[in-house]
N, C-alpha and C positions, 0 to 999 in steps of 0.2 A: 871680632870680625864684622866688618860693615855689611849690612844687608844689601843684596843686589837691588838695583833700581828697576822695578818692573812697573810698566804702565799698561793699563787696560783701557781701551777706548770703546765706550758703549756699555749700556746697562740693560740691553735686551737679553733674550735667553742665553746667547753665547757669552756675553760679557759677565753676567751674573754667575754662571756656572764656572767660568774661568777664574773670576775673583775668589769664588768660594773654595776652589781647589788650591789656589795659592795661599789663602788664609789657613787652610787645613795643614799646609806644609810649614807653617810658621812665618810666612812672609806678610808684609804689610804693603800691598800694592797701592799705587795711585790709580783711582778710577775716574775717568773723564766722562762726563755725561752732558750732552748738549741740552737735554731736557731739564725741566724743572724738578722732575722726580724720576725715579728708576722705572724700568718696565719696557723701554724701547717703544717701537711703533705697535707691534702686535699686542703687547700687554700694557699699553699706555695707561697710566693711572689717571683717575679723575682728580680734579683739584681738591685741596684741603677744604673740608666743610661740606663737600658733596657726599651724599649718603646713598647713592643708588647701589643696589645689591649686585654682586658679581654676575649673577645669572642674567640680569637685565643688560649689563654692560658688555659682557664678553660672550654671551650665549653659550655655545657648546664648549668653548675654551675656558670657561669660568674657573674650574678647578686648577687647571695648569697656571692660569694667571695668578690666582691667589697663592699657590705654592711658590711661584717665582718671587712674588712680592715679599712673602714671609721669609724666604731664604735670604734675600738681600737685607731685610731688616735685621736679621740675626747676625750678619757679618759686618754691618755698617760701622760699628765702633772699632772694627779691626782693619779698616781700610781708610786711605786718605781720599775721601769722596768729594769730588768737585763738580757740583751740579751747575747748570747754566753756563757751561764752559765749552767753547767751540775749539776743536782740534782743527787748525786751518793749514798747517804745513808740516812736513817732515824733512829734516836735513840729517846729516850724518849723526846718528845716535842722539838726536834731539827732536823733541816734539814741540811745536809752537802752538800756543793756545791763546784764546781770548776769553777774559772773564770780567765780571762787573761792568759789562756794557762796552767799555773801551780800553781796558787794561790788557796788555799783552804780556806773555811770560814764556820763557823757554824752559823745558823740562828735559834734562839729560836722562837717558835710559840705557840700561844694559839689555833689557828685553822689552819690546813693544808688541802687545797683542791687539791687533785692530779687529774689533767686532762691530763694524760700522753698519751692518744690516743691509737692507735693500730699499729701493724706492720703486714707485709705480713705473711700469713699462707702458708707454703710451703710443698709440698709433693715431695720427691726426685724422679728423673727419671734417668735412666742410662745416663751419660754424662752431667748432669746438673752442674758439677764442671768445665766444659770447659769455657774458656774466651769467653764472648759474651752471656752468659746466665745470665739474670738479674731478680730480682723480679719486680713485677708491681710497687711497690713504688719507687725503684731505677730508673725505666724507667720514672716515673713522675718527679723525681728530675732532671734527665738529661734534660728533656724538659723544666721544669719551671725555674730551677736555672742556667742552662748552655746553654739553647737555642740550644740544639742538640738532635738528635735521638741516640738510642743505636746501630743502625746499618743502613746499606743502604737498606736491605731487611729483614723486621722484621715479626716474627710470634708471636702471643699472645696465650698462652696455660694455661689452668687451668679451673676455674669456678668462678661464682659470678658476681654481677653487676660491680665490679671494673674492671674486665677483659674487658668489653665492653666500659666502660667509658674511660679508658686509651687508648684503641685502637682508639676510636673516637677522642680523643685529639691529637693523633699522626696524624690521617688523617687530622684534622683541621690545624695542623701545616705544612702540606705538605709532611709528611714522607710517605715512601712506606710500607704499611701494606699488607702482602701477605694473611694472614689468621688468623681467630680466631678459635681455637680448644678448644671446651668446653667439659669437661668430663661428664657433666650432660645431660641426655637425655631430649629432649623437653617435653616428656610426664610428667616429674616431675613438670615442670612449670605449666602445665595444672591442675595437681592435687592440686597445691599450690594456685591456683587462689582465692579461698575463703578467705584465710589469706592475700594474697597480695592485695586484694581489700580494705583492711583497709587504704591504701594510694593510691587511684586511680590515682592521679596526677603523683606519682613516677612510678607507673606501666606503665602508658602511656608514660612516658619519656623513660623508658627502651625499650619499643616497638619502639619508635622513633629512639633511638640509633641503634638498630638492623637494621632498615630500612635504615638509613643513611650509615651504613657500607656497606650494600649490594649495595646500589646505587653507592658508591665509588668504587665498584669492589672488595671488600674484601670478600674472601670465608669464609663462616661460617659453621662449622661442629659441631654438638652436639652429645653427647653420645660416644665420642671417648675414647680410652684407650691409654695413652702415652706409647710408647715402648722404645724409646731412642732418645737422642740428639746426632747427629753424628758430627764428626770433629776430630781434632788432637791437641795435646798439643801446637804445634808450630803455628798452624793456628787458633785455636779456633773453634767456632761453624760453621758448614758447612751445617747443615740440621736437620730436625726433622722428626721422623717416629711415626705414631700412627696407631692403629687398629680402623677402622670405625665400625659403628653399624652392618653392613652386614658381618663383619668378614674379609673384605679385608684390606690390608695395604695401607696407604697413606704416601708418602714421599714428603717433600717440601724442596727444596734447599733454604737456607737462611743464613745470617751471624749473626743473633741475635735472641734470644728467650726471651720474657718477660713472666715470670712464676708466677702464684699466685692462691690461692684457698681461696678467701674471706680474712678474717682478724683474727688475734689473739690479745687478750687484752694485752696491755703493762702493766703488773701488778707487776713488780719487786719491785717498791717502796711500794706498798700496802703490799707485802710480808715482806719487811724489817720493816714496821711499825707494824708488828705482827697482821695484819688483818686476820680474818678467811676466808677460801675459801670453796666453794662447787662445786660439779661436775655438769655441765650442760649436761645432756644426749643427748639433741638434737644436739648440736654443738660438743660434745665429747671433751670439754675442761673445765679446772678448772677456776672458776671466783670468785673474792672476794665477800663476803657477804655484802650487803648493804640494808638499809631499803628503803622505798618508796621515801625518800627525799635525799638519797645519804650518809647517815651516815654509816660508817663502824663499825665493832665490836671493834675498838680501839678508845677510847675517844679522841675527838679533831681532828680526821682524817676523811676526807670526800672524796668520790670518785665520779667522774662525767665523762660522755662521754664514749668513746669506751674502755677506760682502765678498766671500770667496766662492761659495757654491750655494745655489738656491735649494736648500734641503728642508725648509720650513722650520718652525719653532722647535720641534723635537730634535731635528737634526742639528740645529744650532746649539742646543744644550749639550749634546754629546761632543760636538766639535769644540766648543768652548772649554770643556773639561779636558779633552785630549790635548788641546794646544797648551793648556796650563801644565800638564804633565810633561810635555815636550820641553817647555821652558825650564822646568825644574831639573829635568835630566841634563839639558845643555849647560845649566849653571852649576851642576854638580851638587844639587841640593837633594837631601834624602826624601824620597817619595816612593810609594808602592807602585811598581810597574804593572802589577796584576791587572788593573782595569783596562790597560791600553789595548790588548787584543780584542776584548769584548767591545770596547768603544769603536774600534776600527770596523768590526763586523757590523755594528749598528749603522755606521755611516755607509758601508757598502750596500746594506739593505735599503737605506734611504735614498741612495743614489740610483738604485734600480727603480724605485718609486718615482724619483725625479724624472728619469727618462720616460717613464710611463705618462707622467703629467705632460711632458713636452709633446708626446704623441697624441694624447687625448685632447689637449688644449693648445694647438700650435699657434705660434706667433704669425699673424696674418700678413706676412710681408708683401703679398701680392696687392694688398690694398694701397700700398705706397705708389705702385705703378699706376693705379686707377685714380689717384687724387687729381682733381681738376687743377689747372695751373693757378687758379685764384685761391685755392685752399691754403690757409696759413699753416706752415710746418713749425716754425719757431715763433712761439707766442711772445717771448720777451722782446725780440727785435722785429717782429712782424715780417718775417721772411716767408715767401710763398713757395709752393712747389714749382711754379713756373720760373721763379728767380733761380732756384737751385738747378733746374734743367738748363737754363740759359748759361749759368756758370760752367756747367759741364761741356756744353756743346760749343760755346763761343770763347771760353777762356781756359779750357783744358783742366777744369777743376774736378778731376775724377778720383782724387784722394780726399778724404773727408776734411783733413786739416787745411788742405789747399782751398777746398770749397768754403771752409770757414773764413779763411783770410779774404777771399773775394766777396763773400756775401754777408758776413757777420752771423751766420747761423751758429748757435751755441755760444755766443759771446755775451748773452744776457745774464740776468740774475741767477737763473738756474744752472748756468754753466753747462748746458747741453743735457742735463738730466732728463728733461721732458722730451726734447726734440732729437737728441743725438742718434738714437737707433733708427728712428724713422727717416731722418735726413740721410743717413748712410744708405738706407734702402732706396730712397729716391735717386741718389747719386749713382748707385750701382745699376739700377734699371736704365737710367738715362745714358750711362756710359757703356751698357751692355757687357758688364764684367761681373764676376762673382763678388758676393758681399764681403768676403774676407779680404779681397784685394783692395777694397776701399779703405780699410784700416779703421782706426778708432780715434775719437777725439782725445787728445793728450791732456792729462790733468795738469793744472797749474795752480800754484799758491797765490792768493788764498783760495781755498776750495769753495768758500762762500763769501759774499761781500762783507767787508769790514768797514766800520765807521772811519771817517777821515781822522778823527782824534786818535784812534787806535794806531793808524799808520804813523802819526806823529810820535806817539809814545814808543813805537818800535823803531823809530829812526828810518822809516821808509821800508818798503818791501820789494824784494827782487822778484819779478814775475816773468 
């Protein structure tokens, strides 16, 4: 009897635990990894030959990172592992990938588990298009993959647990962190304590990170309103200015800013697989529909980890294993169903914590309304807030894909990953309509730019 063709996309926490469960059941899944090595973004590995200890590289997450890496090393001979391979499109029971720089391939599947993770959620601020302004994720990549900081004097600005985690990782690595500027008022965290108490260990870890940063001399300001990142095109970032809770302005001279507002689900492959989406009012973003075990609305397509729900690394591990068990059940393969109720309970607890994080560190959507017309929203295409407002008021572009067609917002290299959520907020405010009415940028293949040679090898791409 031929083995079912099962593909797992991603080797972060969800992907590794999913592949591990499939191997335990006797399958040999194909594992697609866009990166050079396994680990995903949160547990991104350092390059071969680098010898920095886990504690310095991952800080408080060191033990979890090492365990995930060791787990994948153990199953690697039993999977068809394809590193440096981009999953760029999904059609009927077929995954389209790019490998070796410009070679395309089609991989038929009986079951596809998308563990695509998440990317930074960004709210523009005047001057964020200057050289020296990075996302939190990019700041992590520089530290983990290149053993360098993004600047000599760094300010971290935004909100969410990742803001404090990456700042602490920079301190651990010996970088100079001047300040953490959090847009969320501390009172929000106090109100969210009942929900955050669903994971007391993680709550205490967050408190410890805060204390460690203060002990290292890092200034922490909560409840700030970002005003501008200052600098010049030729020199890049030279400072950041915010309004403090008391109404006074604070300016900090620096040469780099790490910016981020929690995370957004990397859901383009789910979109291309024709999965249905629903609006999550708490986080103000569209998420693919899944059942309690990770099944999407498209037969044979399963979604796990932060690409479906932002539950963090621990939640992603549980979701990845649960999705694998759902795959095995649907394929009629023998697997113990005993862990499934426990995994579901784990995810329910983590979803309570997720809702607490949304309350404690809210997405600052009001900042989109306050952006000056001259502020760049889409960095790829240099589309300003004023241009988006003009599209709404003069051209009727009150739906985000219509605004995209009129202005080119979201048409650049990032395909709306950086600007999509903020652009929707600008459009919603200009049109005086609820954010869910604006809709979401529709995913199109390829989800990331492909070399022209690859398009020739594929015989062209329908987009």
